[in-house]
C-alpha positions as CSV (number, residue, x, y, z in Angstrom):
1,L,-15.6,11.4,-4.9
2,C,-14.9,7.7,-4.3
3,K,-14.6,5.4,-7.2
4,I,-13.5,1.8,-7.9
5,V,-10.0,1.9,-9.5
6,A,-9.2,-1.8,-9.5
7,T,-10.6,-5.2,-8.5
8,F,-8.7,-8.3,-7.5
9,E,-9.1,-12.1,-7.2
10,D,-6.6,-14.6,-5.8
11,Q,-4.3,-11.6,-5.1
12,C,-3.4,-9.3,-2.3
13,V,-3.8,-5.6,-1.9
14,A,-1.8,-3.4,0.5
15,Q,-1.8,0.3,1.4
16,A,1.1,2.2,2.9
17,L,1.2,5.6,4.4
18,D,3.1,8.0,6.4
19,P,1.2,8.0,9.7
20,E,2.0,11.6,10.7
21,A,-0.9,13.9,10.2
22,G,-0.6,16.4,7.4
23,T,2.1,14.4,5.5
24,P,1.5,13.4,1.8
25,G,3.0,9.8,1.8
26,F,0.5,7.3,0.5
27,G,0.6,4.3,-1.8
28,W,-1.2,1.1,-2.7
29,A,-0.7,-2.0,-4.8
30,I,-2.2,-5.2,-5.9
31,A,0.1,-8.2,-6.4
32,R,0.0,-12.0,-6.4
33,N,1.2,-12.3,-2.8
34,S,1.4,-10.3,0.4
35,R,5.2,-9.7,0.2
36,M,5.0,-8.2,-3.3
37,A,1.9,-6.1,-2.5
38,K,3.6,-4.6,0.6
39,E,6.9,-3.9,-1.3
40,Q,5.0,-2.1,-4.1
41,A,2.8,-0.2,-1.8
42,L,5.8,1.0,0.2
43,S,7.6,2.0,-3.0
44,N,4.5,4.0,-4.1
45,C,4.3,5.7,-0.7
46,R,7.9,6.7,-0.8
47,D,7.4,8.3,-4.3
48,T,4.8,10.7,-2.8
49,A,6.3,11.2,0.7
50,G,9.0,13.6,-0.2
51,P,12.7,13.1,0.5
52,T,12.6,13.8,4.3
53,R,9.7,11.4,4.9
54,Q,10.3,8.4,2.7
55,D,11.5,6.2,5.6
56,K,8.3,6.9,7.5
57,C,6.0,4.9,5.1
58,V,4.5,1.8,6.7
59,V,2.0,-0.9,5.9
60,G,0.0,-1.3,9.1
61,P,-1.4,-4.6,10.4
62,K,-4.8,-3.8,9.0
63,D,-3.6,-2.5,5.7
64,L,-3.1,-5.8,3.9
65,W,-5.9,-7.9,2.4
66,C,-5.6,-11.2,0.5
67,D,-8.3,-13.0,-1.5
68,G,-8.8,-16.6,-2.4
69,S,-5.5,-18.6,-2.8
70,A,-3.2,-15.6,-2.4
71,K,-1.1,-15.3,0.8
């Protein structure tokens, strides 16, 4: 069921999630730099996490990738 939903060049992509098993919080984002990608991914995670789990969303150390000139 996997499919490509976006590609990026000279940008960063981040994923954020609620690390507790069985929780729905997940978000991702592509942006021109790592700070913006992290912020947008966290916001998207909070939107799906539910009111009691929004503060649990995190971007882990292996959940951010930058390409080309993006930092």
